C-alpha positions, 0 to 999 in steps of 0.5 A: 299182223303183217303182211301174207308175203312174209318174205317182202321188204314191206313185212320186215319193215312191219316187223321191226316197227313192231320190234322198236314197238314193243321195245319201248312199250316195255320200257315204258309200261313193262315190267321183269320181276321175280314173286317169292310167296309163300306157298304150304303146299311146297318141299320149302314152303316157299314159290318162286315165280319169275315173270315179264308182265306189261299193265295196262287200262281197260281202253288200250287193252288190244296193246297188250293182245298184239305183245301176245300175238307177237312172243306166242305165248302168255295170257293176259289178265284181268285186275278189276279195281274197286277203287276211285278209278275209272277203268280196270287194268289188264297184264300181259303175262308170261310165267312158263319159264321154258317161253321165258327162256326160249322167247321173251329172254333172246328177244330182248337180249337182241333187242334190247331196253333203253332205260334203267330196266335194262339193268333189272332185265340182265339180272332177271335173266340170269335168275330165270336161266338159274331156275331153269337149270335147276340151281337155284329154287330149289333150298331156300339157299338158292330162294335167298340168293333169288330174294337178293337179286329180286330185290335189285329189279326194278327197284323193288321193295326188298323182298319178304322171304329175307325178313321172315324169321324162319327163314333166317332160322332155317338158312346155314 
């Protein structure tokens, strides 16, 4: 991906171009989200999963492979399409709290997004840091706060967690 001489000016230029490309690509095709799903195997019955995702059609999977190689983390998943679309979707996805906090967040703090996603990133990164410090996702009131934060990210619809009558009864 880069020149063999790591200290060369060419290599630095290539890296700067790649950084700019990733920021722009994420502004256009990326998503910072927090999913809250019912999971009966967890202590509280809910699973909280923050993610950094970039989605592309099958013809552009090489771009996702470049991003994965750049960050050296995450996975690429395939979403098979069974509708009138001609190609499957692929998702580059980072879910590991450690990778999110140690790789993804520092990258976007140093290389700021240019669109409305900058605000989504700020809320999302705050939520990830709180989860990593084990402050929110381990009790229902914390999950409620994460759900409220999630509702402001990427103009998402209100999480179902907040609509659950069971959650409303159990939250002090």
